[in-house]
N, C-alpha and C positions, 0 to 999 in steps of 0.2 A: 389143286395146286397151298404146298406146304408150305411156310418159308424155311428158309434152309438154315439163316440164321439169329432171329431174334425170335424171341418170345420163350413162353413155358408149353410149348409144342409143337415146336420147331426142330426138325432133323438134329438139328446140333443139341437139342434136349433133351431129346429122346437118346441119339446112340454117342454125347460123348461126354454128357453131366455137367455142360458148359452153355448159355446162351448170353445175347444180348439182350436187354434190356427192352420191353416195348416201348413204342412212344414215338415223335417227331424225331427223324433226322439229325439233330444235330451233331457237332463236332464232336461231341464226346463219343455219340453212336457211330459215325463216322470211324472214329479211331478203334473202336472197339471190331465193327467189320472189317477193318483192314491188318487187324490184328488175329484176328481167324483166319483172312484172305492167305496170310503171310504163313501161316501154320500149315495151310491145307496145299498150297505152295512148295513149301519143303517138303513135306510127305507125300506131293504127287495123287494127291487123289482129295475129291472132296463129296460134295452130297448135289443131284440131280430134285426137281420142286417133289417127287416122289420118295425122295428119302434114299435113293439107291446111289451106291457108290460109284460113283464116274472119274474121269481120269483129268487134275487139274493142270493146266500149262501154262506158260505163261501168258499165251493172247486171252483165256477165260479169267485170270488172273485178274489182267486187267481190264477186261469187258464189268467183268463183274464192280472193279474197286472205281471206274470211273460210273456206272450206273450211279453209285450214290451219289452224286452229286446232284443226278437228275434226279431223284428221289428227294434232296433237298432242295431243290429250288422248286421243284413242286410244290413243295410243301410252304412255302413262302418264305422262309425260315431267313434269319439273319444273317449267321454264322457259316452261309455258303460259298463265298471269295474264300474264305479260312480255310473252309473244304476242302474244297479246289487245289489250293496250293500242299495239303498236306495229300491228298492224295497223287496230284503229279510230284511230289519227292517221294515217296513211299515208291511209286511206280519207276522212279527212274534207280534208287538205290535199294530197292529191294530188304528198307529196315523202317522200323518205325521209329522215327526220332521221340529220347526219355519221356519229355513232357508226354506225348501224345499217348506212347503204352499206359505211363502215369492214368493218362485219363480214362485211355482203354478198358484196363483193369477196375473200373470201379464204373463200368458200364457194363460188365460180363459178370451172371450170376453161375455161381455154382451150383447146381442141384446133389444134394445130399443125398448118399445112396440108404435105403433099405438098413441096410448092414453098417453103418457108419454111425457109432457110438460115440464119435468126440465133442458132442453136443452139450 
């Protein structure tokens, strides 16, 4: 089973050229996942754990978003209460607050293409 959003070998890294940094599901990584969940919801599709395209509807968006809080709690991190508040807010408004977007972008890595000569 492949990770969808997190890590260099995730579906997002391979197919989208970006991924959430690996590590514990802290507030920054929660924000990064929510950023990509919202992206998937807007375009109407995402990936399953075999990297196949599947429909992204509101129900899947909410389920994946709420699962982030469970991962945070299972890992015993300190900022899970803040993560849960953010998740509830994003589910209600379908928007990531500005402070969380800044945090998200710090936890998303863009993969350079082999033809990218901008470095």
